[in-house]
Residue, then its C-alpha position, 0 to 999 in steps of 0.5 A: m156615449p149618452v150623446l151617441l145613444l140619444i143621436l142613434l135613438l133620434g135617427v131611428l125615431a126619424f126613420l120609422w116617421w118617415r117610412r110611416s109617412t111615405t105609405t098607406l100600407t097596413r099590416n094585412c096588406r100583402w102584395r104578391q107579384d104575379r108575373k105571368a098575369g103581369q099584376w100585383r095582387c093583394n092577398y088580404c083583400g084581393a085588389t089587383l094593380p098592373d105591374t109597374g116594375k115597383p111594388p105597390v105602396d098604397c093600400l087598396n082595400p075597399v073597406r078602408g076607403 
């Protein structure tokens, strides 16, 4: 049983590490799709991106650079 819990813990940590390495989004990034305008807009910083069918995975906040 302890071995199973250890494997589960390692799996969760590996998933969290993988998720962090594949995105630059922060907690403040709140992308919303505006289908009428055909773009994505960040509610936090106001950045916009054209709609590509997938949600953005990069933070475009000018303060972060």
